[in-house]
TORPA-4810 file (N, C-alpha, C, O; in nm, 3 decimals):
<nodes>
NODE_1_0.978_-2.073_-1.663_0.887_-2.000_-1.749_0.875_-1.856_-1.699_0.855_-1.834_-1.580_X
NODE_2_0.888_-1.761_-1.788_0.881_-1.618_-1.760_0.734_-1.578_-1.739_0.649_-1.617_-1.819_X
NODE_3_0.701_-1.497_-1.632_0.562_-1.456_-1.613_0.520_-1.358_-1.723_0.603_-1.281_-1.772_X
NODE_4_0.392_-1.360_-1.762_0.344_-1.263_-1.860_0.337_-1.127_-1.794_0.342_-1.116_-1.671_X
NODE_5_0.326_-1.023_-1.876_0.325_-0.888_-1.822_0.203_-0.860_-1.734_0.203_-0.766_-1.655_X
NODE_6_0.100_-0.942_-1.748_-0.020_-0.923_-1.666_-0.022_-1.014_-1.543_-0.120_-1.014_-1.468_X
NODE_7_0.083_-1.091_-1.524_0.096_-1.176_-1.406_0.198_-1.114_-1.311_0.298_-1.059_-1.356_X
NODE_8_0.173_-1.121_-1.180_0.270_-1.064_-1.086_0.403_-1.138_-1.089_0.407_-1.260_-1.110_X
NODE_9_0.511_-1.064_-1.069_0.644_-1.125_-1.060_0.671_-1.174_-0.918_0.758_-1.258_-0.897_X
NODE_10_0.599_-1.121_-0.821_0.608_-1.166_-0.681_0.477_-1.133_-0.611_0.412_-1.033_-0.641_X
NODE_11_0.439_-1.220_-0.517_0.315_-1.203_-0.440_0.342_-1.247_-0.297_0.413_-1.345_-0.274_X
NODE_12_0.286_-1.176_-0.202_0.293_-1.216_-0.062_0.171_-1.166_0.012_0.116_-1.062_-0.022_X
NODE_13_0.127_-1.242_0.113_0.014_-1.204_0.197_0.054_-1.221_0.342_0.117_-1.321_0.379_X
NODE_14_0.017_-1.123_0.425_0.052_-1.128_0.567_-0.048_-1.046_0.648_-0.118_-0.960_0.594_X
NODE_15_-0.053_-1.075_0.777_-0.126_-0.989_0.868_-0.030_-0.879_0.911_0.082_-0.906_0.955_X
NODE_16_-0.074_-0.755_0.897_0.007_-0.639_0.933_-0.065_-0.565_1.045_-0.185_-0.538_1.035_X
NODE_17_0.008_-0.533_1.151_-0.053_-0.464_1.265_-0.068_-0.316_1.233_0.027_-0.248_1.196_X
NODE_18_-0.190_-0.268_1.249_-0.225_-0.128_1.228_-0.213_-0.054_1.361_-0.251_-0.107_1.465_X
NODE_19_-0.163_0.066_1.357_-0.160_0.152_1.474_-0.200_0.292_1.430_-0.153_0.340_1.326_X
NODE_20_-0.285_0.359_1.507_-0.332_0.493_1.475_-0.403_0.499_1.340_-0.398_0.601_1.271_X
NODE_21_-0.469_0.390_1.301_-0.551_0.381_1.180_-0.472_0.390_1.051_-0.520_0.445_0.952_X
NODE_22_-0.349_0.335_1.050_-0.274_0.327_0.925_-0.160_0.227_0.935_-0.119_0.187_1.044_X
NODE_23_-0.109_0.186_0.818_0.018_0.116_0.807_0.099_0.186_0.699_0.044_0.265_0.622_X
NODE_24_0.229_0.158_0.694_0.319_0.238_0.612_0.376_0.162_0.493_0.389_0.040_0.494_X
NODE_25_0.410_0.238_0.392_0.483_0.191_0.275_0.605_0.283_0.265_0.592_0.399_0.226_X
NODE_26_0.723_0.231_0.301_0.840_0.318_0.315_0.952_0.288_0.216_0.975_0.174_0.177_X
NODE_27_1.019_0.395_0.177_1.140_0.389_0.096_1.255_0.358_0.190_1.268_0.421_0.295_X
NODE_28_1.340_0.263_0.154_1.449_0.222_0.242_1.544_0.336_0.275_1.600_0.339_0.385_X
NODE_29_1.565_0.431_0.183_1.655_0.543_0.208_1.581_0.668_0.253_1.641_0.774_0.271_X
NODE_30_1.451_0.655_0.272_1.372_0.773_0.303_1.375_0.808_0.451_1.412_0.727_0.535_X
NODE_31_1.334_0.929_0.479_1.316_0.976_0.615_1.195_0.905_0.671_1.092_0.897_0.605_X
NODE_32_1.206_0.853_0.792_1.094_0.777_0.849_0.980_0.866_0.898_0.875_0.814_0.936_X
NODE_33_0.997_0.996_0.898_0.890_1.086_0.945_0.808_1.136_0.826_0.813_1.254_0.792_X
NODE_34_0.733_1.045_0.764_0.660_1.082_0.644_0.532_1.160_0.672_0.478_1.223_0.581_X
NODE_35_0.483_1.157_0.793_0.354_1.220_0.820_0.356_1.371_0.804_0.253_1.431_0.773_X
NODE_36_0.470_1.433_0.824_0.476_1.580_0.817_0.431_1.634_0.682_0.368_1.739_0.676_X
NODE_37_0.463_1.565_0.574_0.424_1.615_0.442_0.330_1.522_0.367_0.308_1.541_0.248_X
NODE_38_0.275_1.422_0.435_0.182_1.330_0.368_0.051_1.403_0.338_0.003_1.483_0.418_X
NODE_39_-0.005_1.374_0.222_-0.124_1.442_0.175_-0.219_1.339_0.114_-0.176_1.257_0.033_X
NODE_40_-0.346_1.341_0.152_-0.441_1.241_0.104_-0.577_1.298_0.069_-0.668_1.294_0.151_X
NODE_41_-0.593_1.350_-0.050_-0.725_1.398_-0.088_-0.823_1.284_-0.115_-0.944_1.308_-0.121_X
NODE_42_-0.773_1.161_-0.132_-0.860_1.049_-0.168_-0.911_0.969_-0.048_-0.999_0.885_-0.065_X
NODE_43_-0.857_0.993_0.073_-0.903_0.925_0.193_-0.850_0.784_0.214_-0.889_0.719_0.311_X
NODE_44_-0.762_0.736_0.126_-0.710_0.600_0.139_-0.557_0.596_0.144_-0.499_0.526_0.226_X
NODE_45_-0.493_0.672_0.056_-0.347_0.670_0.046_-0.295_0.811_0.068_-0.335_0.904_-0.002_X
NODE_46_-0.205_0.827_0.166_-0.141_0.956_0.190_0.005_0.943_0.152_0.078_0.862_0.209_X
NODE_47_0.049_1.021_0.054_0.187_1.013_0.007_0.269_1.126_0.064_0.222_1.240_0.073_X
NODE_48_0.393_1.095_0.102_0.488_1.194_0.149_0.617_1.178_0.074_0.625_1.099_-0.020_X
NODE_49_0.719_1.253_0.113_0.845_1.253_0.039_0.923_1.123_0.052_1.010_1.096_-0.031_X
NODE_50_0.894_1.042_0.154_0.973_0.920_0.171_0.886_0.794_0.177_0.932_0.690_0.224_X
NODE_51_0.765_0.803_0.129_0.678_0.686_0.130_0.534_0.728_0.142_0.495_0.837_0.101_X
NODE_52_0.455_0.640_0.199_0.315_0.671_0.213_0.253_0.594_0.327_0.313_0.503_0.384_X
NODE_53_0.133_0.634_0.360_0.056_0.561_0.460_-0.075_0.519_0.396_-0.134_0.590_0.315_X
NODE_54_-0.119_0.400_0.435_-0.247_0.347_0.390_-0.342_0.363_0.508_-0.321_0.304_0.614_X
NODE_55_-0.447_0.441_0.489_-0.541_0.470_0.596_-0.641_0.355_0.610_-0.699_0.309_0.511_X
NODE_56_-0.660_0.310_0.732_-0.748_0.197_0.760_-0.873_0.245_0.832_-0.879_0.359_0.878_X
NODE_57_-0.973_0.159_0.842_-1.093_0.191_0.919_-1.070_0.173_1.067_-1.106_0.259_1.147_X
NODE_58_-1.008_0.061_1.105_-0.982_0.034_1.246_-0.859_0.109_1.292_-0.769_0.138_1.213_X
NODE_59_-0.855_0.142_1.422_-0.741_0.217_1.474_-0.627_0.128_1.520_-0.513_0.174_1.529_X
NODE_60_-0.655_0.002_1.549_-0.552_-0.086_1.602_-0.584_-0.231_1.564_-0.700_-0.266_1.541_X
NODE_61_-0.481_-0.313_1.558_-0.499_-0.455_1.534_-0.456_-0.497_1.395_-0.411_-0.415_1.316_X
NODE_62_-0.470_-0.627_1.365_-0.423_-0.680_1.237_-0.520_-0.658_1.122_-0.642_-0.665_1.138_X
NODE_63_-0.463_-0.632_1.005_-0.536_-0.630_0.879_-0.462_-0.724_0.784_-0.342_-0.745_0.796_X
NODE_64_-0.535_-0.779_0.689_-0.471_-0.866_0.590_-0.422_-0.780_0.474_-0.497_-0.701_0.417_X
NODE_65_-0.293_-0.796_0.439_-0.234_-0.719_0.330_-0.172_-0.816_0.231_-0.095_-0.906_0.268_X
NODE_66_-0.205_-0.797_0.105_-0.142_-0.871_-0.005_-0.067_-0.771_-0.090_-0.120_-0.665_-0.125_X
NODE_67_0.058_-0.803_-0.126_0.138_-0.721_-0.215_0.163_-0.800_-0.342_0.205_-0.916_-0.338_X
NODE_68_0.136_-0.737_-0.456_0.165_-0.796_-0.586_0.259_-0.701_-0.661_0.230_-0.582_-0.674_X
NODE_69_0.370_-0.754_-0.710_0.466_-0.675_-0.787_0.455_-0.712_-0.934_0.440_-0.830_-0.968_X
NODE_70_0.462_-0.612_-1.021_0.449_-0.632_-1.165_0.565_-0.564_-1.238_0.629_-0.474_-1.184_X
NODE_71_0.589_-0.608_-1.360_0.691_-0.544_-1.443_0.634_-0.426_-1.521_0.709_-0.342_-1.571_X
NODE_72_0.501_-0.419_-1.531_0.432_-0.306_-1.594_0.292_-0.295_-1.535_0.251_-0.378_-1.454_X
NODE_73_0.219_-0.192_-1.575_0.087_-0.165_-1.518_-0.006_-0.285_-1.533_-0.031_-0.331_-1.644_X
NODE_74_-0.057_-0.338_-1.420_-0.151_-0.450_-1.428_-0.291_-0.400_-1.465_-0.322_-0.283_-1.445_X
NODE_75_-0.375_-0.489_-1.518_-0.513_-0.449_-1.547_-0.587_-0.416_-1.417_-0.558_-0.472_-1.311_X
NODE_76_-0.683_-0.326_-1.428_-0.764_-0.288_-1.311_-0.870_-0.394_-1.289_-0.944_-0.430_-1.380_X
NODE_77_-0.878_-0.444_-1.165_-0.982_-0.538_-1.125_-1.050_-0.482_-1.001_-0.987_-0.470_-0.895_X
NODE_78_-1.176_-0.447_-1.014_-1.248_-0.388_-0.901_-1.310_-0.495_-0.811_-1.315_-0.478_-0.689_X
NODE_79_-1.357_-0.605_-0.871_-1.416_-0.718_-0.798_-1.501_-0.668_-0.681_-1.590_-0.586_-0.701_X
NODE_80_-1.474_-0.716_-0.560_-1.554_-0.679_-0.444_-1.480_-0.582_-0.352_-1.502_-0.583_-0.231_X
NODE_81_-1.392_-0.500_-0.408_-1.319_-0.401_-0.328_-1.405_-0.278_-0.309_-1.474_-0.235_-0.401_X
NODE_82_-1.400_-0.220_-0.189_-1.477_-0.100_-0.159_-1.412_0.026_-0.212_-1.480_0.113_-0.266_X
NODE_83_-1.279_0.037_-0.197_-1.204_0.153_-0.243_-1.088_0.105_-0.329_-1.022_0.006_-0.296_X
NODE_84_-1.063_0.174_-0.440_-0.948_0.143_-0.525_-0.891_0.276_-0.575_-0.958_0.351_-0.645_X
NODE_85_-0.765_0.304_-0.537_-0.698_0.428_-0.575_-0.565_0.393_-0.640_-0.493_0.305_-0.593_X
NODE_86_-0.534_0.461_-0.750_-0.408_0.441_-0.821_-0.331_0.573_-0.827_-0.389_0.678_-0.858_X
NODE_87_-0.203_0.568_-0.797_-0.121_0.688_-0.796_0.023_0.650_-0.830_0.051_0.534_-0.860_X
NODE_88_0.113_0.745_-0.826_0.256_0.719_-0.846_0.333_0.780_-0.731_0.287_0.874_-0.666_X
NODE_89_0.451_0.723_-0.706_0.535_0.769_-0.594_0.681_0.761_-0.635_0.721_0.671_-0.709_X
NODE_90_0.759_0.855_-0.589_0.903_0.855_-0.614_0.973_0.770_-0.509_0.930_0.765_-0.394_X
NODE_91_1.082_0.701_-0.548_1.165_0.628_-0.454_1.310_0.672_-0.470_1.364_0.669_-0.580_X
NODE_92_1.371_0.714_-0.360_1.513_0.750_-0.363_1.600_0.627_-0.376_1.695_0.625_-0.454_X
NODE_93_1.568_0.523_-0.299_1.653_0.405_-0.291_1.625_0.301_-0.400_1.714_0.223_-0.436_X
NODE_94_1.502_0.300_-0.452_1.463_0.196_-0.544_1.411_0.071_-0.474_1.387_-0.031_-0.538_X
NODE_95_1.395_0.080_-0.342_1.343_-0.034_-0.266_1.237_0.017_-0.169_1.265_0.101_-0.083_X
NODE_96_1.115_-0.034_-0.185_1.000_0.013_-0.108_0.929_-0.108_-0.048_0.911_-0.209_-0.116_X
NODE_97_0.889_-0.099_0.079_0.822_-0.213_0.141_0.717_-0.169_0.241_0.719_-0.056_0.291_X
NODE_98_0.624_-0.261_0.269_0.523_-0.239_0.372_0.593_-0.250_0.506_0.673_-0.341_0.529_X
NODE_99_0.562_-0.156_0.594_0.627_-0.149_0.725_0.522_-0.164_0.835_0.410_-0.113_0.822_X
NODE_100_0.558_-0.233_0.941_0.470_-0.247_1.057_0.484_-0.118_1.139_0.593_-0.087_1.188_X
NODE_101_0.375_-0.045_1.154_0.379_0.088_1.214_0.438_0.089_1.355_0.517_0.178_1.387_X
NODE_102_0.401_-0.005_1.439_0.445_-0.004_1.579_0.595_-0.026_1.591_0.661_0.043_1.668_X
NODE_103_0.650_-0.120_1.516_0.792_-0.155_1.530_0.882_-0.087_1.429_1.002_-0.073_1.453_X
NODE_104_0.827_-0.045_1.315_0.908_0.011_1.209_0.977_-0.094_1.125_1.054_-0.061_1.035_X
NODE_105_0.949_-0.223_1.154_1.010_-0.333_1.079_0.935_-0.357_0.949_0.815_-0.331_0.939_X
NODE_106_1.006_-0.408_0.849_0.942_-0.449_0.725_0.857_-0.572_0.753_0.896_-0.658_0.832_X
NODE_107_0.742_-0.581_0.687_0.659_-0.700_0.700_0.730_-0.813_0.627_0.742_-0.808_0.505_X
NODE_108_0.777_-0.916_0.698_0.867_-1.016_0.639_0.807_-1.102_0.528_0.881_-1.150_0.442_X
NODE_109_0.676_-1.123_0.526_0.615_-1.209_0.425_0.566_-1.133_0.303_0.506_-1.192_0.213_X
NODE_110_0.592_-1.002_0.300_0.548_-0.921_0.187_0.670_-0.878_0.105_0.764_-0.821_0.161_X
NODE_111_0.670_-0.904_-0.025_0.788_-0.872_-0.105_0.806_-0.721_-0.122_0.709_-0.649_-0.146_X
NODE_112_0.931_-0.672_-0.110_0.956_-0.531_-0.137_0.965_-0.507_-0.287_1.007_-0.594_-0.363_X
NODE_113_0.925_-0.388_-0.329_0.946_-0.347_-0.468_1.093_-0.308_-0.482_1.144_-0.228_-0.405_X
NODE_114_1.159_-0.366_-0.580_1.298_-0.329_-0.609_1.304_-0.277_-0.751_1.276_-0.350_-0.846_X
NODE_115_1.341_-0.151_-0.765_1.351_-0.087_-0.895_1.476_0.000_-0.895_1.558_-0.011_-0.803_X
NODE_116_1.492_0.084_-0.993_1.610_0.170_-1.000_1.605_0.279_-0.893_1.497_0.332_-0.866_X
NODE_117_1.719_0.313_-0.831_1.722_0.428_-0.740_1.680_0.555_-0.815_1.697_0.566_-0.937_X
NODE_118_1.625_0.649_-0.741_1.581_0.777_-0.795_1.485_0.755_-0.914_1.507_0.807_-1.024_X
NODE_119_1.380_0.676_-0.888_1.284_0.644_-0.994_1.141_0.654_-0.939_1.120_0.692_-0.823_X
NODE_120_1.047_0.621_-1.023_0.905_0.627_-0.987_0.843_0.488_-0.996_0.889_0.403_-1.072_X
NODE_121_0.739_0.467_-0.917_0.663_0.342_-0.927_0.515_0.372_-0.919_0.472_0.469_-0.856_X
NODE_122_0.437_0.286_-0.985_0.292_0.294_-0.977_0.245_0.219_-0.854_0.303_0.117_-0.816_X
NODE_123_0.141_0.270_-0.793_0.085_0.208_-0.673_-0.067_0.209_-0.686_-0.129_0.315_-0.700_X
NODE_124_-0.126_0.090_-0.680_-0.272_0.079_-0.678_-0.309_0.011_-0.547_-0.262_-0.099_-0.517_X
NODE_125_-0.393_0.078_-0.468_-0.434_0.027_-0.337_-0.582_-0.007_-0.343_-0.666_0.075_-0.379_X
NODE_126_-0.613_-0.131_-0.306_-0.751_-0.180_-0.295_-0.780_-0.200_-0.147_-0.695_-0.250_-0.073_X
NODE_127_-0.899_-0.162_-0.103_-0.937_-0.179_0.038_-1.076_-0.239_0.047_-1.164_-0.209_-0.033_X
NODE_128_-1.094_-0.324_0.148_-1.224_-0.387_0.174_-1.241_-0.397_0.326_-1.147_-0.434_0.396_X
NODE_129_-1.359_-0.364_0.377_-1.389_-0.380_0.519_-1.359_-0.259_0.605_-1.370_-0.268_0.728_X
NODE_130_-1.322_-0.145_0.546_-1.289_-0.028_0.629_-1.409_0.023_0.709_-1.392_0.068_0.822_X
NODE_131_-1.528_0.016_0.653_-1.646_0.062_0.728_-1.672_-0.030_0.848_-1.717_0.018_0.952_X
NODE_132_-1.645_-0.159_0.834_-1.659_-0.252_0.947_-1.554_-0.220_1.053_-1.584_-0.217_1.172_X
NODE_133_-1.430_-0.197_1.010_-1.322_-0.164_1.103_-1.349_-0.039_1.184_-1.309_-0.031_1.300_X
NODE_134_-1.418_0.058_1.125_-1.450_0.184_1.197_-1.546_0.161_1.314_-1.555_0.246_1.403_X
NODE_135_-1.616_0.049_1.314_-1.711_0.021_1.422_-1.643_-0.018_1.553_-1.708_-0.022_1.657_X
NODE_136_-1.514_-0.048_1.549_-1.442_-0.096_1.667_-1.358_0.015_1.730_-1.281_0.081_1.662_X
NODE_137_-1.374_0.033_1.862_-1.293_0.130_1.936_-1.156_0.071_1.963_-1.056_0.142_1.964_X
NODE_138_-1.152_-0.060_1.986_-1.026_-0.133_2.005_-1.014_-0.233_1.890_-1.102_-0.241_1.805_X
NODE_139_-0.906_-0.309_1.888_-0.883_-0.405_1.781_-1.000_-0.503_1.769_-1.047_-0.556_1.869_X
NODE_140_-1.048_-0.527_1.647_-1.154_-0.626_1.627_-1.108_-0.765_1.670_-0.989_-0.795_1.665_X
NODE_141_-1.202_-0.851_1.713_-1.162_-0.986_1.757_-1.113_-1.072_1.640_-1.035_-1.165_1.661_X
NODE_142_-1.156_-1.043_1.519_-1.113_-1.115_1.399_-1.069_-1.012_1.295_-1.098_-0.893_1.307_X
NODE_143_-0.998_-1.059_1.194_-0.956_-0.970_1.086_-1.078_-0.930_1.004_-1.149_-1.017_0.953_X
NODE_144_-1.104_-0.801_0.991_-1.220_-0.752_0.917_-1.182_-0.669_0.795_-1.267_-0.642_0.710_X
NODE_145_-1.054_-0.627_0.786_-1.011_-0.544_0.674_-0.906_-0.615_0.591_-0.819_-0.686_0.644_X
NODE_146_-0.915_-0.595_0.458_-0.818_-0.653_0.365_-0.771_-0.546_0.269_-0.846_-0.457_0.231_X
NODE_147_-0.643_-0.556_0.230_-0.581_-0.460_0.139_-0.501_-0.535_0.034_-0.438_-0.637_0.063_X
NODE_148_-0.504_-0.484_-0.087_-0.421_-0.534_-0.196_-0.342_-0.415_-0.248_-0.399_-0.316_-0.293_X
NODE_149_-0.209_-0.426_-0.242_-0.120_-0.323_-0.296_-0.052_-0.380_-0.419_0.019_-0.480_-0.411_X
NODE_150_-0.073_-0.315_-0.532_-0.006_-0.354_-0.656_0.096_-0.246_-0.689_0.063_-0.127_-0.688_X
NODE_151_0.220_-0.287_-0.720_0.326_-0.190_-0.751_0.401_-0.233_-0.876_0.416_-0.352_-0.904_X
NODE_152_0.448_-0.133_-0.953_0.522_-0.158_-1.076_0.603_-0.033_-1.111_0.565_0.078_-1.071_X
NODE_153_0.714_-0.048_-1.183_0.793_0.069_-1.220_0.722_0.152_-1.327_0.655_0.098_-1.414_X
NODE_154_0.737_0.285_-1.320_0.682_0.377_-1.421_0.789_0.481_-1.454_0.889_0.496_-1.383_X
NODE_155_0.767_0.553_-1.565_0.865_0.651_-1.611_0.863_0.781_-1.532_0.964_0.850_-1.524_X
NODE_156_0.749_0.816_-1.473_0.739_0.942_-1.399_0.602_0.956_-1.337_0.520_0.865_-1.346_X
NODE_157_0.578_1.069_-1.273_0.449_1.088_-1.205_0.332_1.094_-1.304_0.346_1.142_-1.417_X
NODE_158_0.218_1.045_-1.258_0.096_1.052_-1.338_-0.017_1.103_-1.249_-0.002_1.115_-1.128_X
NODE_159_-0.127_1.134_-1.310_-0.244_1.183_-1.238_-0.306_1.070_-1.156_-0.319_0.957_-1.204_X
NODE_160_-0.344_1.100_-1.033_-0.409_1.001_-0.948_-0.545_0.964_-1.006_-0.616_1.049_-1.060_X
NODE_161_-0.580_0.837_-0.995_-0.709_0.787_-1.041_-0.781_0.721_-0.925_-0.727_0.630_-0.861_X
NODE_162_-0.901_0.765_-0.897_-0.985_0.698_-0.797_-1.080_0.609_-0.877_-1.177_0.658_-0.937_X
NODE_163_-1.052_0.478_-0.878_-1.134_0.384_-0.955_-1.266_0.356_-0.885_-1.369_0.338_-0.951_X
NODE_164_-1.262_0.352_-0.751_-1.385_0.324_-0.675_-1.367_0.380_-0.535_-1.261_0.368_-0.475_X
NODE_165_-1.473_0.441_-0.484_-1.471_0.497_-0.348_-1.599_0.453_-0.279_-1.710_0.482_-0.326_X
NODE_166_-1.583_0.383_-0.165_-1.699_0.333_-0.091_-1.769_0.445_-0.018_-1.869_0.421_0.049_X
</nodes>
């Protein structure tokens, strides 16, 4: 049975280790030094020429990350998320994945977005627990932050939307 356009085509959840208060979303063909040109006026997602970083509350330790891939723009669900930001990003390779900051490895349980090379994708990032994470100088003893990344192919860049800011 084919999934409906409002149902994800792939979903994965994993604990991702945060370092320096962020984790990465990288283009497979991109330059790994995205911080030099990353820009984040919204305080949650910093986009650069080869990917982006998701800013966390805690500086170190695991956060729960769920990735949902769609064939088109999914409906906005705010539920109990503290921050929700939607933007678009270019991909050179057509393959984008969550990366573990310390090792540079792809998070194995999270599906990569696979689309056309030299194309654009929509990215909606939901965050919960960042204010709790900021209370810890070192890694929290338990997972306190959760993230939902929704991605889908788009025709080109669009204006960033901040749906909710905690």
